[in-house]
N, C-alpha and C positions, 0 to 999 in steps of 0.2 A: 540839897547837898548831903553827901554821906559823911558820917563822923569818922574819926580816926579808928574807931573800934568796929565799924560796920563796913564790910567789903561790898562794893557795888555789884549788882546783879549783872551777869554777862549778857551782852547783846546777842551773840551767836555762841552756841555750844554744840560741840560734836561729842556724842557718847557712843563709844565702841564702834566708831566708824571704820568700815573695811571696804576694800575694793579688790575683787578677784575676777579673773576671766576664765570661762569654761573652755576646755579643749576637746577636740573630736574624740579622744580616747576616754573621756569621762572624768579626767582629772581637772583640777583648777589651778591656775597660777595666781598666787596672792601677791599683789603689788603694794597694798597698804594693809598693814596689820591693824588689829583692833586699836583704835586711837581715841583718846579723850583730849579735847582741846577747847579752850574757852577764849573768846574775844571780849575784852572789857572796855567800857567807855574811857576816853581820855588817854588811850595808849596807841603808839605805833608799834606794831608787832612785825618782826622780820622772821620769815621762815627760811632758814639757811641750810644748804646741803649741796652735795656734789651733783653734777649734771646727770640726769637720768634716774635720780633716786626717788622720784614720785612727788616732788613739790607741787608741780602744776596740777597733777591729778587730785591732790588733796584740796587745792584751792578751788578746783572746778566742782568738787563735791560740796564744799562749804557754801558755794554761791548758788547751787542748784543747777549748774550747767551739766553735771554728770551725776547719774544716780549712784547711790552707794549699794554695795552688795549685801551689807549688813550694817546694823547700827542706825543711828538717826541724827539729824541736825535739828537743833531747837533754836527758835527765834523768840527772844524774850520769854523763854520758858515754855513755849508752845511748839510742838513738832511742826516742821515745815511740810505742808501738804499742798501740792498743786502750785499755787502762785508763789513766785520767788520772793524772798525778802527784799527790803529796800537797800540794795547794794548796787554798786557799779564796778566795772573792771577796766583797768588800763592794761592793754596788751603790749608785748614786746614789739610786735610787727606794725604798730600804728593803726592798721585796720581802718583806714579812712575810705570814704566813697570818693573816687577820683573825679566823678562828674558833678560833685557838689562843691560849693565854695566853703571857706572856713566857717562862715556864719551858718550856712545850711547844714554842714556836718554837725556843728554843735547843737543846732535846733532839732536835728533828726530824732533823738530819743524823746524829746518833748512832744513833737508832732505825733510820734507813735503812741504816746499816752493820751492824745486827744486834746492837748492844751490849745487854747485859742491863739491865733497867729500873733496878735499884738503882745500878749503876755509872754509867750515863748521867745519873741524877738527881743523884748526888754531883758529877760533873764539871761539869754544867750550873750547879749552885748556886755552885761555886767561881768560874767565869768570870763569872757574873752579879754576884757580889760584887766581882770585880776591875774591872769596867767601871762600877761605881757604881749598879747597878740593884737592889741588895738592898732588900727591902720592896715591890717591884713584881712579884714572881714570879707572882702570880695575876691581874695586870692584863691586859686585852686591848689590842691595838694602838690601838683607837679612843679609849682613855683616855689615851694617851701623847702628849707633844709631839713635834715633829719630831726634836729632839735625842735624846730618849729612844728613839724608834723606831730611830734610827741606832745607838744603843748596843746595842740588841737585835741589829741586823744585824752589828755588830762581834763581839758575844758568840757569835752563831751561827757566824760564820766561824772564830773562835778555838777553839771548843770541840772541834773535831776535831784540834787541835794541828797545824796545817799547817806544813810546813817553809818554805813561802813564802806570805805573805799578799798577795793582790792587792786593790787598792782602785781602783774606777772612779769618779772625781770624787765621793768619798764625802761631802764637806762642801758641795758647790755648791748643794744644795737648802735649806740652813739659813741662818738669819740670821747676821750677822757675828759677834756675841758668842758664840752657840752653837757656831759653827764653830771659833772660836778656842779655846773651852774643850775641845772634842773633840780638836783637834790636840794640845793640851797633855797631855790624858789619854792619847792614843795614845803620845806620846813618853815619858811616865812609865812605861807598861807595857813599852815597848821598852828604855829605858835602864836601868831597874831589874831587867830580866830577869824580869819577872813572867809572861811568856809564853814558850813553848818555840820560837816561830817564829824561824827563822834569817835571814830576809830579808823585806823589805816592798817591794812594787812598787806605786807609786801614780800613777795617771793624773790629771793636772790641767791646767787652762789658767791657773792663778793663779801668777804668778811668785813672789810673796812666800811663798805657801804652800810652794812647792817649796824655796825657800831656808831657810825655817824648819825644815822636816822632814828634807830629804834629805842623804845623804852624796855622792850623785852625781846630776846632773841631765842628762838626755838631751833635747835639743831636737829635735822632729820637724819636718822640712820637709814640704811637700805637693805634690800634683799631679805624680807620685804621692808618697806618704809615704816619707820616707827620713830617716836620722839626719843632721841638719844640724850639730849641735854636741854636745859631751859635756864637761860641767864636773865636776871633782872639788871637793867642798866640804870645806874643812878647818877651818871656824869651829867652835869648841867650843860645846856646849850648856850652858845655854840661850843662844840667839842673840839679840843685841840688834838690833832692827830699825833703831835709830838709829846703830849702830856703823858705822865707816868701811868695814870689810871687807864687812859685810852690804850696805850701799848700793852699794859698788863692784861686787859680784857681781850684784846686781839690775840695775844699769846695763849690765853686760856682756851679760847674758842679753837685756835689752831691746834692745840694739843688734843682737844676732843676729836677734831676732824681727822687727825693723823694717827689716832690709836688704831689697833687692829679692829677689824669690823666687829661691831657688837652683835652678838647672836641672841635672837629672841626665841628661845626654845619653846615658848608657849604658842608661837605663831609660825608654824612651818610654811615655807613659801609655796608649797604645792601639796595637795592631798590626793591620795590614791585609794581606789577601791580595795577591800580586803583581799590579800593574796597577790595583788599586782606588784610587779617588780618596780622599785623606785630607782630611776636612773641617777647617775652622779649629778650633783648640782653644778650648773654652769656658773662660772665666775665672770662678772662683767669686766671686760678689758678697759683700762683707761685709754683714752684716745690720744696716744702720744707716739712720737717717732723714736726709734732706737738711737738715732743721732743725738736727740735732745737729752735722753737719759745718759748717754755716754759723756756729754758735756758736763752734766751735773756731777757725775762720779769723778771726773777729772778735777773739777773745782774742789770737791770735798777732799780728794786725795791731797791736793795742794795745801789745804787748810788743816792738815793733820788728821783727817778722817772723821771730823765731827764739826757740825755747825748748827747754830740756832736758825730754824727755817724762816722765821719772820725777818731776822736781820739779813739772812742770805738773800731773800726776795728783795729787800730794800737795796742791797748792794747791786743786784742785777736789774734794778729799776722795773720790777715786776709787782703787780698786785699779789698779795700773799697767796690768794687762792689759785693764781695762775700756775704756781709751782706744784700744786698738789697732785695733778695727774701724772707728772713726771716722777714725783716721789712715790706715788702708788705703784707705778710700773716697776721701779727699782726694788721696792719692798716685795712685790709679787714674785719677782724673779730671784729674790734672795741676795740682792746686791746691797741692800740697805736695811736697817731697822730704825724705828722711830721711838724715842723715849722722851716723854715730857716736852715735846715740841722740838727736840734736837734730832737731826738726821745723823746717823752713825754708819759709816761704811763698813761692810763685812769683809772678811778675808777674800771671799769670792769677788766682791765688788772692787777691792784693791787690785786683785789679779786682772780683772777686766779693764780697769782704768790704765794699768801699766802695759797692757798687751798691744801688739800690733793689730792691724785690721783683720787679718785672717784668723788669728787666735781669738779675737773678740767674737767673731762670728761663731766659732766653735763653742766658746763658753756660753754665748747667748742661746745657741741651738739646744745644748744640753739643759740649760735652765728653763727654757720655754717648754720643752717636752716634759720635763719633770714637774713643773709648777702650773702650767696653763692647760686645763682640760680640753679646751677647744683646739689648741694647736696639736695636742696629743691625738685627739679624735680625728683631726684632718689627716695627720700622718698615717694613722692606722687604716683609715678608709682608703687612702691612696695606695697603701701597700696591698690591700685586699683585692685591688683591680689588677688583672693580668697586664694591662697596658699602662698601669700606674697613672691613669688620667681620669679626672672627674670634672663635671661641670660645676661652676660655683653655685648654681641654683640648688644643688643637692645639699650643700652646707647651709644655704639660706633657709631652706625648708626646716632644717633641724633647729636653727636659731629662732624661727618664727614661733616655735612652741614655748620659748622662754621670754622673748622680747617683742616689743611693738615692731611693726614693719620698718619704720625709720631706724630704730635702734638696731634691728637685725642687720640692716644694710651697713650701718656704721661699725658694728662689731666685726662683720666679715671683712670690711675694708682694713680695719686695724690688724686683724689676724693675718690677712694676706700680706700686709706690709711687713709684719714681724717675721712671717715665714719666709718671705723672699730675702729679707736681710740675713736671716740665719741659714739660707740656702737649704731649707727643708724641702721646698718645692718651688717650681717656676710658675708664672702666671701669664697667660696671654690675654690682654685686655680686649682684643678684637673678638676672640671666640668665647671668652669667659671660662677657659679651661685651666685647671690646675694640674700640674704634672710633678710627680715626686722626683726630687733630685737624688739620684742614686749615689751612695757612698762610694 
């Protein structure tokens, strides 16, 4: 046992861990800035951040699934080389073998490790019972609900008795009630020491989930990913969501997430050879619809132009993090500003909220061209063509230099949606062609 004056040694430690991807032109896109992070025994750690900020990439580097571009991961003070440390991962997508029963799915990692059949059978049955799946040992995944499938995923991860359990948005694919039940069951296993796991590291974008579960909450900034804030949580379990300390911590985290993007000047997102021209930085678009943002501005205008975001989300029966992309969109366009967790409508936002449909489109068009580099780039490229038409693949190729293939697709979909709403260009889904809308 450690004394009050002696901090325990970390199980896993990242030192100056970085991730970047080389590009054909010789440049590199940095997605994870040099990061120091330690996982200590006896803690549930939540890694919190917006979608696409690099949370899962960092998790994969910590577990050995993805190599780092620089820096190193240490396991009990020794650099990890070759063999992965004693960890397990629970994925968002369940990732079960459909041709195996529940028992066979849970036994699979033990079989891969060469454990004798009788021993692995007994251990699998014990963990199946612990996660509430007894009676379903012979069922196949197709017979199970989403919550039960995730229980199988948790059992399969725990059956190898990992020293650190990693969970990558494990409850985000489930309905609200099922997710809440599984959080409670995970806490019960942890607090009652029904599992030998010494630490849990959970990736999430849900603020309240992080505060319900974690002893420590790390907030990840983006562009490139970096540790933006680190909160210690001293609220005893079970945690009351309506309690003053709970609400105060949620508000504090919310304020951090809604501050203007933190810039890490020591870690530029992309490096270039000497003398090479540096193109303007691409801004990641929040994946929201203009109509949703318009509704938010109308509500704020009705409430006097200012509202506490946490209370507003509660009034709208939303998770607090579900409102962030819409807020980010309004801030990006200059319709809102955020101060200490409060959303404050700007004069332009007031004008937008009060306008008719056509005037809103005009205001949105001017704001998008002025504040969103991708929209401006799309308009300029279309103007440069004599027929004012380009294939969407042209823009996707440009985005592929900044984002992953999946995120490039999502960014272009959002940009097209915004551009069509603002009548900057038309889009033909059958041909994939964009055509400039002439003034």
